[in-house]
Every structure is written in structure tokens, then in C-alpha cells.
C-alpha positions, 0 to 999 in steps of 0.5 A: 716882393709884396708888402703889407702892414700888419697890426701889433696887438697890446700883447705884442702879437701879430696875425700873419695874413692867410695868403702868406701863411699858406704860401710859406706852409707855416704850422705852429712855429717860425724862427724869428731873426732880428738883424739890420733893424728888421724882423725876419720870420722863417718857417720851421721845417720838420726834423730829419726823418732819419733822426725821427726813425731812430727816436721811434725805434728806441721808444718801441724798444722801451715798450711804448705803443699806441697812444703812449708811443705817440705822446712820448714821440711828440715829447722827444721831438719837441726836446730836439730843437732846444737841445741842439740850440743849447749845444750850438750856444755852448760851442759858440761860447767855447769858440769865443773863449778860445779865439780870445786867448789864441796865440799864433805859434806859427812863426815860432815853429816855422820861422818868419814868413819870407814875404815879411822879411823882404 
């Protein structure tokens, strides 16, 4: 483990030391997690190449080529992460609502557990 103190600017920005930046293979984004009074920065890895191939294939079918194809492909790839995060957020909300209103009918259907009758 290695520790280093980093300055926070008046705009709440930090500079990641070059050594760490290179070692982690960082590019333009990191995921930032706040947990247990700590900030954790996690490198964002590239998307699944098969998914990228599907997007690229679809764009070619739509008639994109050259620089327009590249521009539209980059635009579509940037939309994936927010869309997936929104789906996860919606799923979490539905799961919380379902668990708050959940009624366990197991005992009504199957009768009391043998161990609870003893």
C-alpha cells in the first residue's frame, strides 16, 4: 500500500499523481464511491466489445460511414453507461417497493414449519 497527500483546489478538483494515473491505466473517467468515510476511485474500463460491435453494425446499416460513423459511434457509446445506471436505479427502486410491501404466504400455503411447532 502506498499513501500520498493530494491538494484539493478551490474548485474541489484533485490532480492524480502521474505514477498512479499510469499504473491504473486511467483515461478520462473514474468511478467515485463514498463509503465508510472514504472516497474510492475506480478506473472505468471499456465497454463490452460485442456490444460495441452491435452498435457499430447498426450504425453502418443506417448508412453512417467515415467521420460521421465515428462521431455517431462515440455518441452512442457515451449513452450506454447513463442508460444502464438508470435501469439499475429503477430496478433498485422497484425492489425496495416490493420488499416493503412483501407478505410471506409460505406458512398459509404449506402450513407452519415443523421446527416452530416443537
